[in-house]
MARKEPA-919407 format. One line per 5 residues: number of its first residue (from 1); their letters; for each residue x, y, z of N, C-alpha, C. Coordinates in steps of 0.1 Angstrom, whole numbers, plus 5000, padded with zeros to 4 digits. Each point is the difference from the previous one (the first is absolute). Layout:
// residues N
NUM> A> X Y Z X Y Z X Y Z  ...
// end
This chain:
// residues 303
1> MASVI> 1545 9531 6052 5007 4991 5009 4991 4989 5006  5004 4987 4999 4992 4990 5005 5001 5000 5015  4989 4995 5007 4999 5001 5014 4997 4986 5006  5006 4997 5012 4998 4988 5007 4998 5002 5015  4992 4992 5006 4998 5001 5014 5005 4986 5005
6> ILGAK> 5009 5000 5010 5005 4988 5006 4993 4998 5014  4992 4989 5000 4994 4996 5013 5010 4992 5008  5001 5003 5012 5010 4993 5008 5014 5004 4997  5001 5014 4998 5013 5005 4996 5011 5000 5011  4996 4997 5012 5010 4999 5011 5006 4986 5001
11> GRFGR> 4994 4990 4992 5004 4987 5001 5012 4997 4990  5004 4987 5000 5012 4996 4992 4998 5004 4985  4991 4993 4994 4998 5003 4985 4995 5014 4998  4991 5005 5008 4995 5013 4998 5011 5011 5000  5010 4999 5009 5011 5009 5001 5008 4999 4987
16> AAAQA> 5003 4988 4995 5008 4998 4988 4993 5006 4988  4986 4997 5000 4992 5004 4988 5000 5015 4999  4998 5007 5012 4999 5015 5000 5013 5006 4995  5011 4994 5003 5013 5005 4996 5001 4998 4985  4997 4988 4995 5002 4996 4986 4991 5009 4991
21> FAEAG> 4987 5002 5004 4991 5008 4992 5005 5014 4999  5004 5006 5012 5005 5013 5000 5012 5002 4991  5010 4991 5001 5012 5001 4992 4997 4999 4985  4988 4994 4996 4996 4998 4986 4992 5012 4996  4998 5010 5009 4993 5013 4996 4985 5000 5002
26> WAVTR> 4995 4990 5007 4985 5000 5003 4997 5009 5012  4988 5005 5000 4995 5007 5012 4995 4990 5010  5007 4999 5012 4998 4990 5009 4992 5005 5012  4990 4993 5004 4993 5003 5013 5002 4987 5009  5005 5002 5012 5002 4989 5009 4989 5000 5010
31> AGRGL> 4993 4989 5001 4989 4998 5009 5002 4990 5010  4994 5003 5012 5001 4990 5011 4998 5008 5013  5006 4994 5010 4999 5006 5014 5014 5002 5005  5002 5011 5008 5012 5004 5005 5010 5005 4990  4996 5005 4989 5009 5006 4990 5000 5015 5002
36> SGADC> 5011 5006 4995 5001 5015 5001 5006 5005 4987  4996 5011 4995 5006 5006 4988 4988 5006 4991  5004 5009 4991 4990 5006 4992 4994 4990 4990  5006 4989 4997 4995 4990 4991 4992 4989 5007  4997 5002 5012 4993 4989 5008 4986 5003 5003
41> VEVDA> 4992 4990 5001 4986 5001 5004 4997 4989 5011  4993 5003 5010 4996 4991 5010 4987 4993 4996  4999 4987 4999 4988 4993 4996 5000 4986 5005  4988 4995 5004 4998 4986 5003 4996 4993 4987  5009 4992 4994 4998 4995 4987 4989 4990 4999
46> TDAQA> 4994 4996 5012 4989 4991 5000 4987 5007 5000  5000 5014 5001 4989 5008 4999 4997 5004 4986  4990 4994 4993 4998 5002 4986 4998 5015 4996  4992 5007 5008 4997 5014 4997 5012 5009 5002  5007 4998 5011 5012 5008 5002 5010 4997 4990
51> LQEVC> 5002 4988 4996 5010 4996 4990 4997 5006 4987  4987 5000 4996 4996 5006 4987 5003 5014 5000  4998 5007 5011 5003 5015 5000 5014 5003 4997  5009 4992 5006 5015 5003 4999 5005 4995 4986  4992 4992 4994 5005 4994 4987 4995 5008 4988
56> VGQDV> 4992 5010 5002 4995 5008 4989 5012 5007 4992  5000 4998 4987 5011 5006 4992 5012 4991 4998  5000 4989 5007 5012 4991 4999 4998 4990 4987  5011 4999 4993 5000 4990 4989 5003 4986 5005  5008 4998 5010 5003 4987 5005 4999 4999 5015
61> IVNAV> 4994 4989 5005 5000 4998 5015 5009 4988 5002  5010 5001 5008 5009 4989 5004 4995 4995 5014  4995 4988 5000 4995 4995 5013 5012 4992 5006  5008 5007 5008 5011 4994 5007 4997 4998 5015  4987 5001 5004 4997 4997 5014 5002 4986 5003
66> NPPYD> 5008 4997 5011 5003 4986 5003 4998 4998 5015  4988 4998 5005 4998 4998 5015 5008 4988 5005  5002 4999 5013 5007 4988 5006 4992 4988 4996  5007 4988 4999 4994 4988 4995 4987 4997 5008  5000 5002 5013 4988 4995 5008 4988 5010 4998
71> QWMRT> 5002 5011 4992 4989 5009 4998 4995 4999 4985  5006 4991 4992 4996 4999 4986 4985 4996 4999  4995 4991 5007 4987 4994 4998 4989 5011 5002  5002 5009 5009 4990 5010 5002 5002 5013 4993  5013 5002 4996 5003 5013 4994 5000 5000 4985
76> IPRLT> 5006 4990 4994 5002 5000 4985 4987 5000 4992  4989 4993 5004 4988 5001 4992 4994 5014 5000  5001 5007 5012 4994 5014 5001 5009 5009 4991  5013 4998 5001 5010 5008 4992 4997 4998 4986  4999 4988 4995 4997 4997 4986 4988 5007 4995
81> GAVIA> 4989 4999 5007 4987 5006 4996 5002 5015 4999  5007 5006 5010 5001 5015 5000 5009 5004 4988  5011 4993 4997 5008 5004 4989 4993 4998 4986  4993 4989 4999 4992 4998 4987 4990 5011 4998  4993 5004 5011 4990 5010 4999 5006 5014 4996
86> AARAV> 5012 5003 5007 5006 5013 4997 5005 5000 4986  5007 4989 4995 5005 5000 4987 4989 5001 4989  4989 4993 5003 4989 5001 4990 4994 5014 4999  4999 5007 5012 4994 5013 5001 5009 5010 4993  5013 4999 5001 5009 5010 4994 5007 4996 4987
91> GATVM> 4997 4988 4996 5006 4995 4987 5015 4997 5000  5005 4996 5012 5014 4997 5002 5003 4986 4997  5013 4997 4997 5005 4987 4999 5006 4996 5014  4997 4988 5005 5005 4995 5012 5013 4991 4998  5010 5003 5008 5012 4991 4999 5003 4994 5013
96> IPGNI> 5004 4988 5000 5001 4992 5013 5014 4993 4999  5008 5001 5011 5011 4991 5001 4995 4987 5005  5001 4990 4992 4996 4986 5003 5011 4992 5006  4995 4988 5006 5010 4991 5005 4997 4986 4994  5008 4990 5004 4998 4987 4994 4992 4990 5009
101> YNYGR> 4993 5006 5010 4991 4992 5009 4989 4993 4992  4996 5006 4989 4989 4994 4992 5002 4986 4995  5013 4996 4999 5003 4987 4994 4999 4989 5010  4999 5003 5012 4998 4989 5010 5013 4993 5004  4998 4990 5009 5011 4993 5007 5008 4992 4990
106> LLPPV> 4994 4995 4989 5007 4991 4991 5004 5008 4987  5004 5012 5002 5004 5009 4988 5011 4993 4992  4999 5001 4987 5010 4994 4991 5013 5007 5000  5011 4995 4995 5013 5006 5000 5001 5013 4993  4992 5002 4989 5000 5012 4993 4986 5006 4999
111> LREDT> 4998 5013 5004 4987 5006 5001 4998 5010 4989  4989 4999 4993 4996 5008 4989 4986 5006 5002  4996 5009 4991 4987 5005 5001 4989 4990 4998  5003 4989 4993 4990 4990 4998 5001 4988 5010  5008 5001 5010 5001 4990 5010 4987 5000 5008
116> PWIAN> 4994 4988 5002 4987 5000 5007 5001 5005 5014  4989 5007 5005 4999 5004 5013 4993 4989 5008  5007 4996 5011 4994 4989 5009 4999 5005 5014  4988 5003 5004 4998 5006 5013 5000 4990 5012  5012 4995 5004 5001 4991 5011 5007 5006 5012
121> TRKGG> 5001 5013 5000 5005 5007 5012 4990 5011 5003  4999 5004 5012 4991 5011 5004 5003 5013 4992  5012 5004 5000 5004 5012 4994 5000 4999 4985  5003 4989 4994 4998 4998 4986 4986 5001 4996  4991 4994 5007 4986 5002 4997 4995 5014 5000
126> IRIRM> 5005 5008 5010 4996 5014 5001 5005 5008 4988  5012 4997 4996 5006 5007 4988 4992 4996 4987  4997 4988 4999 4993 4995 4988 4986 5007 4999  4993 5001 5011 4987 5006 5000 5001 5015 4998  5011 5006 5005 5002 5014 4997 5002 5003 4986
131> EQAYR> 5010 4992 4994 5003 5003 4985 4988 4996 4991  4992 4990 5004 4989 4996 4992 4989 5012 5001  4999 5006 5011 4991 5011 5001 5003 5012 4991  5013 5003 4999 5005 5010 4990 4997 4995 4986  5003 4987 4997 4997 4995 4986 4985 5001 4997
136> DSGVR> 4992 4997 5009 4985 5000 4998 4994 5014 4999  5007 5010 5006 4995 5013 5001 4999 5008 4987  5009 4996 4991 5001 5008 4987 5009 5012 5002  5005 5003 5012 5009 5011 5002 5014 4996 4994  5006 5009 4992 5013 4997 4995 5010 4998 5011
141> TIVLR> 5006 4988 5001 5008 4996 5011 5013 4993 4994  5011 5003 5006 5013 4994 4997 5006 4995 5013  5003 4987 5000 5007 4993 5011 5014 4997 4996  5010 5005 5008 5014 4997 4998 5004 4991 5011  5003 4987 4997 5002 4990 5010 5015 4997 5002
146> GGDFI> 5005 5001 5012 5014 4997 5003 5002 4991 5012  5013 4996 5002 5003 4992 5011 5002 5008 5013  5008 4995 5009 5003 5007 5013 5008 5012 4997  4997 5011 5008 5006 5013 4997 5014 5000 5006  5009 5007 4992 5013 5005 5005 4999 5015 5001
151> DTQQS> 5001 5006 5011 4998 5014 5002 5013 5007 5001  4999 5013 5001 5012 5009 5002 5002 5004 5014  4991 4995 5009 5000 5004 5014 4993 4989 5008  5001 5000 5013 4993 4991 5008 4985 5003 5000  4992 4990 4995 4986 5002 4999 4991 4988 5003
156> GNWFE> 5007 4990 5006 4992 4988 5004 4999 4989 4990  5008 5001 4989 5001 4989 4990 5009 4989 5005  4999 4989 4993 5007 4988 5004 5015 5003 5000  5005 5006 4989 5015 5001 4999 5005 5009 5011  4994 5012 5002 5006 5009 5010 4997 4996 5014
161> SHIAP> 4988 4995 5003 4996 4997 5013 5004 4986 5006  5001 4990 4991 5002 4987 5005 5013 4994 4995  5004 5003 4987 5012 4993 4995 5012 5008 5003  5000 5013 4998 5013 5008 5001 5001 5010 5010  4992 5001 5011 5001 5011 5009 5013 5000 5008
166> KASQG> 5007 4988 5000 5013 5000 5007 5012 4997 4990  4998 5004 4988 5010 4998 4990 5013 5007 5003  4999 5011 5006 5013 5008 5004 5008 4992 5010  4993 4991 5008 5007 4991 5010 5004 4987 4994  4998 4998 4987 5004 4988 4993 4990 4989 5003
171> KLTYP> 4987 5003 5002 4989 4991 5003 4988 5001 4991  4996 4989 4994 4987 5000 4993 4991 4989 5005  4987 5001 4998 4991 4990 5003 4992 4997 4987  4999 4987 4996 4993 4997 4988 4988 4991 5003  4988 5004 4994 4988 4993 5004 4997 4986 4994
176> GPRDL> 5008 4996 4991 4997 4987 4993 5012 4993 4995  4999 4989 4993 5011 4993 4994 5008 5009 4991  5013 5000 5001 5008 5010 4993 5002 4997 4985  4996 4988 4996 5002 4996 4986 4988 5003 4991  4989 5005 5006 4988 5003 4993 4999 5014 4995
181> VHAWA> 4995 5002 4988 4999 5014 4994 4988 5007 5006  5002 5013 5003 4989 5009 5006 5000 5012 4992  4988 5006 4998 4998 5012 4992 5000 5012 5008  5008 5010 4995 5002 5013 5007 4997 5011 4991  4995 5012 5005 4998 5012 4992 5006 5012 5007
186> FLPDM> 5009 5007 4993 5005 5012 5006 4990 5011 4998  4996 5006 5011 4988 5009 5001 5002 5012 4990  5011 5007 4999 5001 5011 4991 4998 4995 4985  5005 4988 4997 4998 4995 4986 4986 4997 4997  4993 4993 5010 4986 4997 4998 4991 5012 4998
191> ARAMV> 5004 5010 5008 4992 5013 5000 5002 5007 4986  5013 5000 4995 5002 5005 4987 4993 4993 4989  4999 4987 5001 4993 4992 4990 4985 5004 5001  4995 5002 5012 4986 5004 5000 4997 5014 4993  5010 5009 5002 4998 5013 4993 5000 4998 4985
196> GLAEK> 5009 4991 4995 5000 4997 4986 4987 4994 4995  4994 4992 5007 4987 4994 4997 4989 5011 5000  5001 5008 5010 4990 5011 5001 5000 5009 4988  5012 5003 4995 5001 5008 4988 4995 4994 4987  4998 4987 5001 4995 4993 4988 4986 4993 5003
201> RDQFS> 4994 5005 5011 4988 4993 5005 4989 4999 4990  4998 5009 4991 4989 5000 4990 5003 4989 4989  5011 4994 5000 5003 4990 4990 4996 4986 5004  4996 4999 5013 4998 4987 5006 4985 4996 5001  4997 4988 5002 4986 4995 5003 4995 5006 5013
206> PFEEF> 4987 5000 5002 4994 5006 5012 5006 4994 5013  5003 4987 5000 5007 4994 5012 5013 4994 4995  5011 5004 5005 5013 4995 4994 5009 4996 5012  5007 4989 4998 5010 4995 5010 5014 5001 4993  5010 5004 5008 5013 4999 4995 5009 4994 5012
211> SFEGY> 5009 4991 4996 5008 4994 5010 5014 5007 5000  5005 5004 5012 5012 5007 5001 5011 4990 5004  5010 4998 4991 5010 4989 5001 5008 5002 5012  5006 5012 5002 5008 5002 5012 5012 4990 4999  5004 4994 5012 5011 4991 5001 4995 4987 5005
216> ALTGD> 5005 4989 4993 4998 4986 5005 5013 4995 5006  5000 4999 5013 5012 4997 5007 4999 4988 5009  5009 4991 5000 5000 4990 5011 5005 5007 5013  4998 4993 5011 5005 5006 5012 5015 5001 5000  5007 4990 4994 5015 5001 4999 5004 5012 4991
221> ALIAH> 4993 5002 4989 5004 5012 4992 4998 5013 5007  4988 5001 5007 4998 5012 5008 5011 5003 5010  5004 4989 5007 5010 5001 5010 5013 5004 4994  5003 4994 4989 5013 5004 4993 5000 5015 4996  4989 5005 4995 4999 5014 4996 5003 5009 5013
226> VERIM> 4994 4996 5011 5001 5008 5012 5015 4999 5005  5006 4989 4999 5014 4999 5004 5009 5008 4991  4998 5001 4987 5008 5008 4992 4998 5015 5003  4987 5004 5003 4998 5014 5003 5006 5004 5013  4999 4991 5010 5005 5003 5013 5015 4998 5002
231> GKPMR> 5005 4992 4990 5015 4997 5001 5004 4991 5010  4991 4991 5004 5004 4990 5011 4990 4988 4999  5004 4989 5005 4991 4988 5001 4989 5002 5010  4989 4994 4997 4988 5001 5009 4998 4986 5007  4997 5001 5013 4995 4989 5007 4985 4999 4999
236> VSRLP> 4995 4989 4994 4986 4999 4997 4992 4991 5009  4990 5004 5006 4991 4992 5008 4987 4998 4993  4992 4990 5005 4987 4998 4994 4989 5007 5008  4990 5005 4993 4989 5006 5008 4993 4989 5008  4997 5002 5012 4994 4990 5009 4984 5001 4998
241> WIGVW> 4996 4993 4989 4985 5001 4997 4992 4995 5012  5005 4990 5007 4992 4995 5011 4997 5011 5011  5009 5009 5001 4998 5012 5009 4989 5009 4994  5000 5002 4987 4989 5007 4994 4987 4994 5002  4999 4986 4999 4988 4993 5002 4995 5001 5014
246> VMGLW> 5009 4999 5010 4997 5002 5014 4994 5013 5003  5007 5011 4995 4994 5013 5001 4987 5002 4994  4997 4992 4989 4987 5001 4994 4989 4994 5008  5003 4993 5010 4989 4995 5009 4993 5011 5007  5006 5011 5002 4993 5011 5006 5001 5013 4992
251> SPLMR> 5008 5000 4990 5001 5012 4991 4994 4998 4987  4989 5006 4996 4994 4998 4987 5010 5004 4989  5008 5010 5002 5009 5005 4990 5011 4989 4997  5006 4994 5010 5009 4989 4999 4994 4988 4993  4988 4998 5003 4993 4988 4994 4999 5002 4985
256> EVFEM> 4998 5013 4996 4999 5003 4985 5014 4999 4994  5010 5004 5007 5014 4999 4995 5004 4985 4998  4996 4992 5010 5003 4986 4999 4994 4993 4988  4988 5005 4996 4993 4994 4988 5008 5002 4988  5009 5010 4999 5007 5003 4988 5014 4993 4999
261> RYLWR> 5003 4991 5010 5013 4993 5000 5002 4992 4987  4989 4996 4993 5001 4992 4988 5008 5007 4989  5000 5013 5000 5007 5007 4990 5015 4998 5001  5005 4996 5012 5014 4997 5001 5003 4985 4998  4990 4992 4997 5002 4986 4998 4996 4996 4986
266> RPHAI> 4996 5009 4992 4996 4997 4986 5009 5009 4991  5008 4994 4991 5008 5009 4991 4991 5007 4991  5002 5013 4998 4992 5007 4990 5007 5012 4995  4998 5003 4987 5006 5012 4993 4988 5006 4992  5002 5012 4997 4989 5007 4992 5005 5003 4986
271> DGSKL> 4991 4997 4990 5003 5002 4986 4995 5014 4997  5009 5009 4996 4997 5014 4997 4998 5003 4985  4998 4990 4992 5000 5002 4986 4990 5010 4995  4988 4999 5006 4989 5009 4996 5004 5015 5003  5005 5002 5012 5004 5013 5004 5011 5005 4991
276> HAALP> 5010 4992 4997 5011 5004 4991 4995 5004 4986  4989 4993 4996 4995 5003 4987 4993 5014 5000  4993 5003 5012 4993 5012 5001 5010 5012 5003  5011 4997 5007 5009 5011 5003 5014 4995 4996  5003 5000 4987 5013 4995 4995 5012 5008 5004
281> EFQAT> 4997 5013 5004 5011 5009 5004 5003 4999 5015  4993 4992 5007 5002 4999 5015 5012 4993 5003  5009 5006 5009 5012 4994 5004 5000 4998 5015  5001 4987 5004 5000 4997 5015 5013 5003 5006  5000 5003 5013 5012 5002 5007 5007 4987 5003
286> PVEKA> 5014 4999 4998 5007 4988 5003 4998 4996 5014  4999 4987 5003 4996 4995 5013 5009 5005 5011  5013 5000 4998 5009 5004 5011 4999 5015 5002  4997 5007 4990 4998 5015 5002 4988 5002 5008  4989 4992 4997 4988 5002 5008 5001 4996 5015
291> LAVYL> 5007 4989 5002 5002 4995 5014 5009 5010 5007  5010 5006 4993 5009 5009 5007 4994 5013 5004  4989 5004 4994 4994 5012 5004 4995 4999 5015  4994 4989 5003 4995 4998 5014 5012 4997 5009  5009 4991 4996 5010 4995 5009 5010 5011 5003
296> TVSTD> 5003 5009 4990 5009 5011 5003 4994 5010 5009  4988 5004 4998 4993 5009 5009 4999 4995 5014  4996 4987 5001 4997 4994 5013 5013 4998 5009  5011 5000 4993 5013 4998 5008 5009 5012 5001  4997 5011 4994 5008 5012 5000 4995 5009 5011
301> PYV> 5008 5002 5011 4995 5009 5011 4999 5014 4996  5006 5004 4988 4999 5014 4997 4989 5004 4990  4992 4989 4996 4989 5003 4991 4987 5003 5008
// end
């Protein structure tokens, strides 16, 4: 039986990945802090020696640790070094849920594996340096890159936390122009795709990127889907970015959030052709079914 350790298993992608690998028959170890269960280990993923010890015997290491934006600069380089050292020591493949920050503020309308990385944001630069470190290390690494997450529960993502928290009241808030396309990734689908890639990991180059297509939706299309699911029209307001900017004057976290506003002002979709070629059997969840998972749970008082 193949084995995988999920770093950051309590987080958004980590939780989805642990479930997807377990459902596919893998032996799963969940790693992080504040976890409980026989399949869990407590570890500081930035401690190279401690991380190596818990990774012994693992075939795959999923690095799903995602610290708050304002901690990226000091945490991600240490985390990257520790994961590379552990993977090299135990002979494991590293898998990473990637994002589209690498492409910079002027990202083109369609994003592919060969789209240039332009480090003109702080977080984009951090991600580029992180991925380049894996590429240079020689450790077998697979990056699966997707858009903004759609989750099955409230977990701090854009859709649940900012766009649709009041959908049951007929209210939505949209962060940008509603006629621009935005890339979304349904977490359970993206996690299943990662499992599929893990099972074929020996067929790929030492460093491999795959783009997860997900859903390319304008704001109007997203709103229309929500209205059909909820069975009523939505009153849509605009996100007050000026308020985010003001909060950023004293909140480092809000300052980092404000930096990402460009993603709502640049139309972008993800080309999943390479992933489809690698996983021709993969079937994505229809968008309304994916959105309904969260919207139904969040509005049903008996769930």
